[in-house]
N, C-alpha and C positions, 0 to 999 in steps of 0.2 A: 493554497499554501505551497505552490511550486515556485521555484526561483529559476531564472535563466541558467541553462547549463554552461554558458560561456563564463560565468563567474568562477573564481577560484573556490575550491572545496571549502576552505575555512570561512570565506565570506558567505557562501551559500548556506552553510550550517548555522552561522550566526544569524542570518536573516530568517531561516526556518525556525530557529529557537525564538527569536523575537516575535514572529507571527504566531507560533503556538501559544506563547505566553499571553499575547494580546487577545487571542481567541478565548482564553480562559480568564479574561479580565484581570490579568496580572497575578492571579493566584497560582503560585508555583506548584503547590500540592495538587491542585486540579489539573494542571498541565501535565505533570508526571503521570497522574492517574489516567488521563486521556491517552497518553502515549503508550502506556502499558496495555490498556484495553485495545488500542488499535493494533499493537504488536501481537497480542493474543489472537485477535480476529484473523490477522494475516497468517499466523502460524497454523491455525485451524484450517483455513482455506488451502494452504499449501499441503497439509496432510491429506485433505480430501482429494486434491488434484493428484497427489502421488499415489493414493489408493486407487483412483480411477485409472491412472496410467498402468499400474500394476495389474489391474483387472482387465486391461485391454480396451478400456473405454477411451474415447477421444472427445474432447469438448465439441458441442454442436456447431460452434462457429467455424471449426476447421474442417467439418465434413463437406465433401463435394457431392452435390446431388446430381443424379443422372438427368434430372429435369432442367438443369441449368442450360441456358441458351448460349 
């Protein structure tokens, strides 16, 4: 569902809308529901990451290990 970043924003958004609607077989209500669910998931993930940062935790992928060659 990604569009090339070289396209103007309005065209990228139009293509993204078309793709989202197509993924939901043209059902606009299902499309909106899917987008709301995706947004809620991302908001929850962001809150969890913010809490981890506040607690002093760093995601494992950014840790440098002393075993690294």
